[in-house]
Structure formats: C-alpha cells, structure tokens
VEXNU-756678 format. One record per residue (C-alpha): residue in one letter; x, y negated, z. Coordinates in steps of 0.2 Angstrom, whole numbers, plus 5000, padded with zeros to 4 digits. Example, Ala and Ser with C-alpha at 12.3 -4.5 7.8 and 13.67 -1.06 7.14 Angstrom:
# VEXNU-756678
NODE, A, 5062, 5022, 5039 .
NODE, S, 5068, 5005, 5036 .
//
This chain:
# VEXNU-756678
NODE, M, 5000, 5000, 5000 .
NODE, L, 5007, 4983, 4995 .
NODE, I, 5009, 4969, 5007 .
NODE, G, 4994, 4959, 5001 .
NODE, D, 4983, 4974, 5003 .
NODE, V, 4990, 4977, 5021 .
NODE, A, 4987, 4959, 5025 .
NODE, R, 4969, 4960, 5020 .
NODE, R, 4966, 4977, 5029 .
NODE, S, 4975, 4972, 5045 .
NODE, G, 4971, 4954, 5047 .
NODE, V, 4989, 4950, 5049 .
NODE, S, 4996, 4937, 5036 .
NODE, A, 5009, 4942, 5024 .
NODE, R, 5020, 4929, 5031 .
NODE, M, 5019, 4937, 5049 .
NODE, L, 5022, 4954, 5041 .
NODE, R, 5038, 4948, 5034 .
NODE, H, 5042, 4940, 5051 .
NODE, Y, 5039, 4957, 5059 .
NODE, E, 5051, 4965, 5047 .
NODE, S, 5064, 4952, 5050 .
NODE, L, 5063, 4957, 5069 .
NODE, G, 5064, 4975, 5065 .
NODE, L, 5046, 4978, 5072 .
NODE, V, 5040, 4986, 5056 .
NODE, R, 5048, 4991, 5040 .
NODE, P, 5039, 4996, 5025 .
NODE, T, 5044, 5014, 5021 .
NODE, G, 5047, 5011, 5003 .
NODE, R, 5048, 4999, 4988 .
NODE, T, 5039, 5000, 4971 .
NODE, G, 5049, 5001, 4955 .
NODE, S, 5047, 4982, 4954 .
NODE, G, 5054, 4980, 4971 .
NODE, Y, 5038, 4976, 4981 .
NODE, R, 5036, 4982, 4999 .
NODE, E, 5026, 4997, 5001 .
NODE, Y, 5018, 5002, 5017 .
NODE, S, 5013, 5020, 5022 .
NODE, D, 4999, 5024, 5034 .
NODE, D, 5011, 5026, 5048 .
NODE, D, 5017, 5008, 5045 .
NODE, I, 4999, 5002, 5045 .
NODE, R, 4996, 5011, 5061 .
NODE, R, 5012, 5003, 5069 .
NODE, I, 5005, 4986, 5064 .
NODE, F, 4989, 4989, 5073 .
NODE, H, 4999, 4995, 5088 .
NODE, I, 5009, 4979, 5088 .
NODE, E, 4993, 4968, 5087 .
NODE, S, 4985, 4978, 5101 .
NODE, L, 5000, 4975, 5113 .
NODE, R, 5001, 4956, 5107 .
NODE, S, 4983, 4954, 5112 .
NODE, L, 4988, 4959, 5130 .
NODE, G, 5000, 4944, 5131 .
NODE, L, 5017, 4954, 5127 .
NODE, S, 5031, 4945, 5119 .
NODE, L, 5037, 4952, 5102 .
NODE, R, 5053, 4957, 5111 .
NODE, D, 5043, 4967, 5124 .
NODE, V, 5032, 4974, 5110 .
NODE, G, 5047, 4981, 5102 .
NODE, R, 5053, 4989, 5118 .
NODE, A, 5036, 4997, 5122 .
NODE, L, 5036, 5005, 5104 .
NODE, D, 5054, 5010, 5103 .
NODE, D, 5061, 5013, 5120 .
NODE, P, 5056, 5030, 5127 .
NODE, G, 5061, 5025, 5144 .
NODE, F, 5051, 5009, 5144 .
NODE, A, 5039, 5009, 5159 .
NODE, P, 5023, 4998, 5157 .
NODE, G, 5019, 4996, 5175 .
NODE, D, 5030, 4982, 5181 .
NODE, L, 5027, 4972, 5164 .
NODE, V, 5008, 4974, 5166 .
NODE, D, 5009, 4968, 5184 .
NODE, D, 5019, 4953, 5178 .
NODE, L, 5006, 4949, 5164 .
NODE, I, 4992, 4950, 5177 .
NODE, R, 5002, 4937, 5188 .
NODE, Q, 5005, 4926, 5173 .
NODE, T, 4987, 4927, 5167 .
NODE, Q, 4980, 4923, 5185 .
NODE, E, 4992, 4907, 5185 .
NODE, R, 4986, 4902, 5168 .
NODE, I, 4967, 4904, 5173 .
NODE, A, 4971, 4894, 5189 .
NODE, A, 4979, 4880, 5179 .
NODE, E, 4964, 4880, 5167 .
NODE, R, 4952, 4879, 5181 .
NODE, E, 4961, 4865, 5189 .
NODE, L, 4961, 4856, 5172 .
NODE, L, 4942, 4859, 5171 .
NODE, T, 4939, 4853, 5188 .
NODE, R, 4949, 4837, 5184 .
NODE, L, 4939, 4834, 5168 .
NODE, R, 4923, 4836, 5177 .
NODE, R, 4927, 4824, 5190 .
NODE, I, 4933, 4811, 5178 .
NODE, G, 4917, 4813, 5168 .
NODE, A, 4907, 4811, 5184 .
NODE, A, 4915, 4795, 5187 .
NODE, E, 4907, 4789, 5171 .
NODE, P, 4922, 4780, 5164 .
NODE, G, 4918, 4765, 5152 .
NODE, D, 4934, 4766, 5143 .
NODE, W, 4951, 4774, 5142 .
NODE, E, 4958, 4762, 5155 .
NODE, D, 4945, 4769, 5167 .
NODE, V, 4950, 4787, 5163 .
NODE, L, 4968, 4783, 5166 .
NODE, Q, 4964, 4775, 5183 .
NODE, S, 4954, 4790, 5188 .
NODE, V, 4968, 4802, 5183 .
NODE, A, 4980, 4792, 5193 .
NODE, L, 4969, 4791, 5209 .
NODE, L, 4965, 4810, 5208 .
NODE, K, 4984, 4814, 5207 .
NODE, A, 4987, 4802, 5222 .
NODE, L, 4974, 4811, 5232 .
NODE, G, 4984, 4827, 5230 .
NODE, S, 5001, 4818, 5233 .
NODE, K, 5014, 4825, 5245 .
NODE, S, 5016, 4807, 5252 .
NODE, A, 5004, 4803, 5266 .
NODE, G, 5006, 4784, 5261 .
NODE, A, 5001, 4788, 5243 .
NODE, R, 4986, 4798, 5249 .
NODE, Q, 4980, 4784, 5261 .
NODE, R, 4982, 4771, 5248 .
NODE, A, 4972, 4782, 5236 .
NODE, A, 4958, 4784, 5249 .
NODE, L, 4956, 4765, 5252 .
NODE, A, 4956, 4762, 5233 .
NODE, A, 4943, 4775, 5231 .
NODE, A, 4931, 4766, 5242 .
NODE, A, 4935, 4748, 5236 .
NODE, E, 4942, 4749, 5218 .
NODE, V, 4941, 4764, 5207 .
NODE, P, 4925, 4776, 5207 .
NODE, V, 4930, 4793, 5213 .
NODE, P, 4918, 4808, 5212 .
NODE, V, 4912, 4812, 5229 .
NODE, E, 4917, 4830, 5227 .
NODE, A, 4935, 4825, 5226 .
NODE, L, 4934, 4815, 5242 .
NODE, V, 4926, 4829, 5251 .
NODE, E, 4939, 4841, 5245 .
NODE, A, 4953, 4829, 5251 .
NODE, V, 4945, 4826, 5268 .
NODE, L, 4943, 4844, 5271 .
NODE, R, 4961, 4848, 5268 .
NODE, E, 4969, 4832, 5275 .
NODE, S, 4980, 4835, 5291 .
NODE, D, 4987, 4818, 5293 .
NODE, P, 4976, 4808, 5305 .
NODE, N, 4978, 4791, 5297 .
NODE, V, 4975, 4798, 5280 .
NODE, A, 4960, 4808, 5286 .
NODE, G, 4952, 4792, 5294 .
NODE, A, 4954, 4783, 5278 .
NODE, L, 4946, 4797, 5268 .
NODE, R, 4931, 4798, 5280 .
NODE, W, 4929, 4779, 5278 .
NODE, A, 4929, 4781, 5259 .
NODE, L, 4917, 4795, 5260 .
NODE, A, 4905, 4786, 5272 .
NODE, Q, 4904, 4772, 5259 .
NODE, A, 4897, 4785, 5247 .
NODE, G, 4883, 4788, 5259 .
NODE, E, 4873, 4805, 5259 .
NODE, D, 4880, 4811, 5242 .
NODE, G, 4894, 4821, 5250 .
NODE, L, 4883, 4829, 5264 .
NODE, E, 4879, 4845, 5254 .
NODE, L, 4898, 4849, 5252 .
NODE, L, 4902, 4844, 5270 .
NODE, A, 4888, 4856, 5276 .
NODE, R, 4898, 4870, 5267 .
NODE, G, 4913, 4865, 5276 .
NODE, L, 4904, 4867, 5293 .
NODE, G, 4903, 4886, 5288 .
NODE, S, 4921, 4888, 5283 .
NODE, S, 4931, 4902, 5291 .
NODE, R, 4944, 4890, 5295 .
NODE, A, 4942, 4881, 5312 .
NODE, E, 4952, 4865, 5306 .
NODE, V, 4941, 4864, 5291 .
NODE, R, 4925, 4865, 5301 .
NODE, E, 4932, 4851, 5313 .
NODE, R, 4936, 4840, 5298 .
NODE, A, 4918, 4843, 5291 .
NODE, V, 4909, 4838, 5307 .
NODE, R, 4920, 4823, 5310 .
NODE, A, 4916, 4817, 5292 .
NODE, I, 4898, 4820, 5294 .
NODE, A, 4898, 4810, 5311 .
NODE, E, 4904, 4794, 5301 .
NODE, I, 4889, 4795, 5289 .
NODE, E, 4875, 4786, 5297 .
NODE, D, 4858, 4792, 5289 .
NODE, G, 4844, 4804, 5293 .
NODE, E, 4852, 4818, 5283 .
NODE, A, 4868, 4817, 5292 .
NODE, T, 4859, 4817, 5309 .
NODE, A, 4849, 4832, 5304 .
NODE, L, 4866, 4841, 5300 .
NODE, L, 4873, 4836, 5316 .
NODE, R, 4858, 4843, 5325 .
NODE, H, 4860, 4859, 5316 .
NODE, A, 4879, 4859, 5321 .
NODE, L, 4873, 4859, 5340 .
NODE, G, 4870, 4877, 5338 .
NODE, S, 4887, 4881, 5331 .
NODE, P, 4897, 4895, 5340 .
NODE, D, 4912, 4884, 5337 .
NODE, L, 4915, 4874, 5353 .
NODE, V, 4924, 4860, 5344 .
NODE, V, 4910, 4858, 5331 .
NODE, R, 4897, 4858, 5344 .
NODE, G, 4906, 4845, 5355 .
NODE, K, 4909, 4833, 5340 .
NODE, A, 4891, 4834, 5335 .
NODE, A, 4885, 4831, 5352 .
NODE, L, 4895, 4816, 5355 .
NODE, A, 4890, 4809, 5338 .
NODE, L, 4871, 4812, 5341 .
NODE, G, 4872, 4805, 5359 .
NODE, A, 4880, 4789, 5352 .
NODE, R, 4865, 4788, 5340 .
NODE, G, 4853, 4790, 5355 .
NODE, V, 4847, 4808, 5351 .
NODE, A, 4842, 4816, 5367 .
NODE, D, 4844, 4834, 5359 .
NODE, A, 4862, 4832, 5363 .
NODE, V, 4860, 4831, 5382 .
NODE, P, 4862, 4850, 5385 .
NODE, A, 4878, 4851, 5374 .
NODE, L, 4885, 4835, 5383 .
NODE, I, 4882, 4843, 5400 .
NODE, G, 4890, 4859, 5394 .
NODE, M, 4906, 4849, 5389 .
NODE, I, 4907, 4842, 5406 .
NODE, V, 4906, 4860, 5413 .
NODE, D, 4919, 4867, 5401 .
NODE, G, 4930, 4852, 5404 .
NODE, S, 4932, 4849, 5385 .
NODE, N, 4931, 4830, 5381 .
NODE, D, 4921, 4829, 5397 .
NODE, T, 4926, 4810, 5400 .
NODE, D, 4919, 4806, 5383 .
NODE, A, 4903, 4817, 5386 .
NODE, A, 4900, 4808, 5403 .
NODE, D, 4902, 4791, 5394 .
NODE, V, 4889, 4796, 5381 .
NODE, L, 4877, 4803, 5394 .
NODE, S, 4878, 4786, 5403 .
NODE, A, 4874, 4777, 5387 .
NODE, L, 4860, 4788, 5383 .
NODE, A, 4852, 4785, 5401 .
NODE, G, 4847, 4768, 5396 .
NODE, D, 4829, 4770, 5400 .
NODE, G, 4822, 4778, 5416 .
NODE, A, 4814, 4793, 5408 .
NODE, S, 4831, 4798, 5400 .
NODE, A, 4840, 4794, 5415 .
NODE, D, 4830, 4806, 5426 .
NODE, H, 4830, 4819, 5413 .
NODE, I, 4849, 4818, 5412 .
NODE, A, 4851, 4818, 5431 .
NODE, A, 4840, 4834, 5432 .
NODE, G, 4851, 4843, 5419 .
NODE, L, 4867, 4838, 5429 .
NODE, L, 4859, 4844, 5445 .
NODE, D, 4853, 4861, 5438 .
NODE, R, 4871, 4865, 5433 .
NODE, L, 4877, 4860, 5450 .
NODE, A, 4865, 4872, 5458 .
NODE, D, 4870, 4886, 5446 .
NODE, D, 4880, 4899, 5456 .
NODE, T, 4891, 4903, 5441 .
NODE, T, 4897, 4885, 5439 .
NODE, A, 4915, 4884, 5445 .
NODE, A, 4921, 4872, 5458 .
NODE, S, 4931, 4861, 5446 .
NODE, A, 4916, 4859, 5435 .
NODE, R, 4905, 4854, 5450 .
NODE, G, 4917, 4840, 5454 .
NODE, R, 4915, 4834, 5436 .
NODE, L, 4896, 4835, 5436 .
NODE, T, 4896, 4825, 5452 .
NODE, Q, 4907, 4812, 5445 .
NODE, A, 4895, 4811, 5430 .
NODE, L, 4880, 4807, 5441 .
NODE, A, 4888, 4791, 5446 .
NODE, D, 4885, 4783, 5430 .
NODE, I, 4867, 4788, 5427 .
NODE, P, 4855, 4774, 5433 .
NODE, G, 4839, 4778, 5442 .
NODE, G, 4833, 4785, 5458 .
NODE, A, 4834, 4803, 5453 .
NODE, A, 4853, 4802, 5451 .
NODE, S, 4855, 4793, 5468 .
NODE, R, 4844, 4806, 5477 .
NODE, A, 4855, 4819, 5469 .
NODE, L, 4871, 4811, 5475 .
NODE, A, 4863, 4809, 5493 .
NODE, E, 4859, 4828, 5493 .
NODE, L, 4877, 4832, 5486 .
NODE, S, 4885, 4822, 5500 .
NODE, H, 4880, 4836, 5512 .
NODE, D, 4886, 4850, 5500 .
NODE, Q, 4895, 4865, 5506 .
NODE, D, 4910, 4861, 5495 .
NODE, R, 4919, 4848, 5504 .
NODE, A, 4927, 4840, 5489 .
NODE, V, 4910, 4838, 5481 .
NODE, A, 4902, 4831, 5497 .
NODE, L, 4916, 4818, 5499 .
NODE, T, 4915, 4813, 5481 .
NODE, A, 4896, 4812, 5481 .
NODE, A, 4897, 4801, 5497 .
NODE, Y, 4910, 4790, 5490 .
NODE, L, 4900, 4788, 5474 .
NODE, L, 4884, 4785, 5483 .
NODE, R, 4892, 4771, 5494 .
NODE, R, 4899, 4763, 5478 .
NODE, R, 4882, 4765, 5469 .
NODE, G, 4873, 4758, 5484 .
NODE, A, 4884, 4742, 5484 .
NODE, R, 4879, 4740, 5466 .
NODE, Q, 4861, 4746, 5466 .
NODE, P, 4854, 4745, 5484 .
NODE, D, 4836, 4749, 5479 .
NODE, E, 4838, 4765, 5469 .
NODE, T, 4837, 4777, 5483 .
NODE, G, 4820, 4772, 5489 .
//
C-alpha cells in the first residue's frame, strides 16, 4: 500500500508518516519499481499502535521504547502520565475558575480585565502586604467576584489580611453568605472559625439567621463566636451559649460583657440572672466556674441579680460567698434600691 493510501486509511498525514520513518518508528517494508514507499499490513498495524500510545500522552521517544524494547515496563510511565494529566486538569480548572470570576466582574473593557487579573493574582500572593492591599482595593476600587473574596478569607491565616478581607466581604453584603455557610461545615476547624468570623461582620437578617444556626454547632469556637455576635445584636437566643462560655472559661470575659449589654431591660436582666443562678445551683458546675458565674452577676442590673448575690453571700463555697458579698456591697453603693 502506498503512502497516500496509508494516510487515508490511518488518518495519519503523509508528512507525519515520513516523520515517523525519520525517527525509526515505522519503516515501509518495501519500495515500488518507481521508488515509492510501500507499506505492508504489519506496517499499518504498527502505525495504529503508535497512534494508540500517542493518544495516552506518550512522547514519540517513549512510543518507540514501548514498541521495541522487550524490557520496557509500562507501570511507572503510566503512573507518571496520570500525575501529569492530573496537574494539567488542575491547571485547566484554575484557568476556568479565573475566567469565570473575571466574567462575573462584568468588565467593560480590556483595562477592566487586566485590573481584575492583577487583583486576583494579588489575592493569591505570598506577600501578606500584597494580599492586604488587594483586599482593600477589592472593596474600594476594582470589582472582585464575591466567590474569590470568600475563598481568600477562608484560607487567610494572617490576622491583618483576614480583617481586611472580612471588611471587603462585608461591603458586598449577603452575596457571599451561601459560600460562607459552606465554610461553617468544613472539616477543618480553622476554616469554620474564619467562616463564622466573616459572617459575624455582615449585618443583615440572613447573616443573623446563619449565626443562630451556628449556635447549635458542635464546634465550641464556632458556637462561641456566633453567640458573641448575636448577643451584640441584641438576640436573646444567645444567652444560654454565653452562659456556657462563662462556665467553660472560653472567652468568658467577653461573654460576661455581652450578657451585661443584653440585660438592658428588666425582663432580659431577670432572665439572664435566672440562667446564671441555675448554673450556679447545678451540682456538676466546677468551683472555678461558679466563681466566674458569680462575677458575671455583678454586671446584670435588676433586683433578681441582687437577690441572687445576697443568697450567694452565704454560699458553702467560701470563695463564692466572699466574692458575692463584696460584689453586693459594691452594687449596693451604686444601686441601693435594687434589693428591695
């Protein structure tokens, strides 16, 4: 079979067949009387083998080794091809993500595209300063897709950069909340904490709803951050979690401050005082926790807290009794009519 016929049958161009011959991959078994290349059935079968191996990503050099070296083992080469393919797919996915994000920014001209590309690259920079500048620019100058900001805030470990990213994300409002909600369910504790901190800085109803949901998180840090944020927003649902933080000794000072702020009206103050007293009366509450709960009562206004301190001044735990008596005296000097 002549080279033209082989090219039509195999789909390999005559030029490529000549290239294969120059590399020694396939040599026509004969020549016609006029000197034209003539390929046998075995030659054509070898051409198909070459094309099959090339379709797997093998180089022509490796194709030749695979076909001609009896000791050539495919295992390592196939593993290497798998690795290379995975890297290529990852790079393509990264490119696709970047293109989608640039498209989401709705660039008006190529200058906008270039600015978006530069900003996205800066958000992934190894320099904390460059990432921080990019975060500030994202909020003030160049539109950046919320998805990119959420991804950046969930991976950021530098506290200054993280603060700038959370601020930029807060400017976008509720657009990033769905993605942040996924962060709350991450298997990595640091990602969950970054997610709840970012949600806490977005002040709208949907963010508050997410924080309410986070109160049920098994992650103590997530639960605590959500409780502090909700308490600062005046949400009474946070009270049990805040009291729990005082018992556990995790951010107990902040929790006590938020409880004090929540106890602005009489009904809330009495409810909070009752909650603190319930934990004080719980036999499983450790002595150190009872001391923290007693101190927390001091900043809760209203008669219920004063009566609780009066009762605790006779507590069997001498440390609690002395603390309560001192706080009651100090409280009496400030609010002499509360105990009546």
